[in-house]
Every structure is written in structure tokens, then in C-alpha cells.
C-alpha positions, -999 to +999 in steps of 0.1 A: -620-735+025-652-715+014-683-727-003-681-746-035-705-749-064-704-776-090-705-767-127-707-788-158-694-778-192-686-794-225-650-791-237-635-799-271-618-832-274-583-817-276-588-798-244-600-829-225-570-848-239-547-822-225-564-822-192-563-860-189-526-860-200-517-835-173-535-856-147-519-889-160-485-872-159-490-863-122-492-826-127-526-825-111-546-848-088-577-845-110-591-827-140-610-805-115-577-794-099-563-785-134-594-765-143-594-747-109-557-737-115-565-725-150-594-704-137-572-690-110-547-678-135-574-663-156-589-644-127-555-631-116-547-619-152-582-603-154-578-586-121-544-572-130-551-562-166-543-526-173-572-502-176-576-475-202-578-439-190-614-437-201-623-469-182-605-456-151-623-422-153-657-440-157-650-462-127-640-433-106-670-413-115-694-442-108-678-447-074-684-410-066-720-412-078-727-445-062-740-454-027-708-471-017-701-507-008-704-528+023-670-530+039-674-567+047-681-575+010-650-555+000-628-574+024-643-607+014-635-600-022-599-588-013-593-619+008-605-642-021-583-623-046-552-625-025-559-661-015-561-669-053-528-650-060-510-669-032-524-702-043-513-696-079-477-690-067-476-724-049-456-750-068-474-783-076-462-813-056 
């Protein structure tokens, strides 16, 4: 798997309770696994959210005006996106 970075955040007690209950019930191996799955779902939803005509036009125009993007960076981003989509479709053991 790729590089990992550690983050730390404060969560409300009810969220921590839900995370710990899911781990205790065997749905996840750890709270970290549960948070990673939640973030994966959020990223997938965000990436597939419909775009307004205005936003689409703005993005198309900025692409025409811009210098372009490095192909390796584009492929890295696509690979990560589809890896996350495939991982989100895997059932939990």
C-alpha cells in the first residue's frame, strides 16, 4: 500500500461511542479502520457528486486556459480513486 500519514482529531463522545461499538461488535478491526472506511465513502461520494452546468463550464474553461497536468500525476490520482472505489465495494469479514 502507499504512504500513510497519521492525523489526530477530537470527536464528540457520541461519535467515539459509535466507533467503539462497531469495533466491539466485530464490524471493524480498529477505530482507524472504521474512520478509513468512512473517509473512503465520503471521497467516493464527493468524486461522483453531480456538477452544475456553471461549475462544469468553469472547469472546462480553466482546463483550456491552464498549462495542463503531468500525466503521471493524473494516473496516480485515477489509480487512487479506483482503488478506493474497489475497496469500498469489498464486504467486511
